[in-house]
N, C-alpha and C positions, 0 to 999 in steps of 0.2 A: 861155383857161386856161393858166396857166404850166406849164412843163415841170418835170421832177424837180429841177432845180437852179435856184436863184435866180441872178441875174446876178452876184452877188458870190461865190457859192460855186463856180460853174462853173470859173473859172480855177484855183482851188485843187484841185478834184477832178481836173481834167485834168492838172495839174502833178504831182500825187501818183502817178497811174497811169503817166505817162510817165517820171517819175523812177525808178520801179521798173524799167521797161524799160531805161532808161539804165544803171542800176546793174548789171543782169544782163549787159549787153554789156560794161561795164567789168570785171566779174568774168571774163568770157570773155577779155578782153584780158590779164588776169593769167595765164591758163592756157595761152594759145597759145604755141608755141615761137618763132614768128616772125610778123611782121605786126602787132605790138603797136600801132604808130602808126595803121595803117589801121583796126584794130578799135576803137581809142579814138575815131577820127574818126567811125566809124559810130555810136558812142554819142552823138555830137553831133547826130545827126539827130533825136533825141527832143525837144530844145528847139525845133528847127525845127517839128516837129509841134505842139508846144505853142503856138507863135506863130500857126501857121495855124489851129489849132482853136479857140483861146480868147484870143488876143491876146498881146502882148509880155510882160505880167506873168506869164502861165502859162509862157512860155519861160524867164524869169528864175527863177521858182520851181522849175521842173524842173531847171535847171542847178544851182542852189544846193543843192537837196535831194539830187540825185544825187551831186554833188561832195563835200558834207560827209559823207554816208553812205559814200561811197567812201573818204574819209580814215579813217573809223572802222572800216569792215568789210573793206576789200580788203587782201589780203596784200602787194600791190605799191603802196606809197603814191605812187610815181612816176606810175603810170597815173592816179590820182586827181588829182594835181597838174597833169598835162598837160591833163586834162579841165577842171579848175577855171580854170587860167590861160589856156587858149586854145581847145582843140577843142570844149568844151561851151559856152563863153561866146561865142565869135566868131559862131556862127550867129544869136544873138539880137542882138548888137551890129550885125551886118551888116544886119539888118532895120531897125534904128534909123538907121543911116548912110544906107541906100538910100532912106529916107523923105524925105531932103533933095532928091532929084530933080535933083542937079547933079553930073554924072558926074565932072568934074575934082576937085571937093571930096570926093566919095565916095572916089575912089581915094587921094587924099592921106590921108584919115582911116583908110581900111582899111590902107594900108601903114604908117602910124604905129602903129596898134594891133598889127599883126603884128610890127613891129620892136621895139616895147616888150616884147611877149611873148618874142621871140627873145632880147632882151638879158637879160631876167629868167632865162631858162633857161641862157643861155651863161655869165653871170657869177655867178648865185646857185645854180642847181641843176645845174651842169655835172657835178659829182662824182657826182651821183645818176644822171644819164642817160648821160654819156659820160666816165667816169673817165680813160680814156686815148684821146684823139682819134686817129683814123687819122693815119699819118705824113704823108700828102699834105695833110691839113688843118692839123695842128699847131696853132699859135696864130694862124693866118691868118684874122682876123675879116672881112677884106674878101671873101675867097672864101666864107666862111660866109654873110654877109649877101647877097651877090650871088646865089648859088645858092638860098638860102632865099627870097628875094623872088620869084625866077622860079617856084619850086615853089608858093609861096603864091598867085601870080596864077593859075596853072593850077587850084589847089584852089578858089579863089574862083569862077572861071568855071564849074567843074564843079558846085560847090554851087549856084550860081544856076540852072543847067540842071535840077538835081535838084529844086529848090524849084519851078521852073516846071512840071515834070512832076507834082509833088504837087498843085499848084493846079489843073492841068488835070483830074486824076483826081477831085479833090474836087468839081469842077463849080462853076458860078457861084453857086449858092444856099448853098454851104457854106463860103465863105471868111470 
């Protein structure tokens, strides 16, 4: 006997519920006085849950719905842009990249994705996020990209460990 969701409607239902959670966390990111980046990154865990619970399509739907609603409803559009361009999208893209099962190619693609997002924010959205860069940074793109790539690598490894923990908690029958 089939469950309450058909195989086609399950990813959509899961994505809708998780997008609401993601949007709530994005709203919180708009309200906190500091730690906006970290809270926005936490909103990116909802698309991860979508991928784990109902497949990559649910992850993409969660990311798109949460990001678009964020652009419409959130008071700080920068938080929604950060989620749409990187922190909400990357966890789903990461799942696709890691399905290649070739570590060197995976890292090249991950770093390319990150650097494309960083370039977008540095050259297109910089006035929104960092209207006056700190004096030590100035216009030193080399420092920005070097430090950014190191932070990204730590973020990716941490995200991988968190996903592994989620998978362990879900158990073998629920992946």
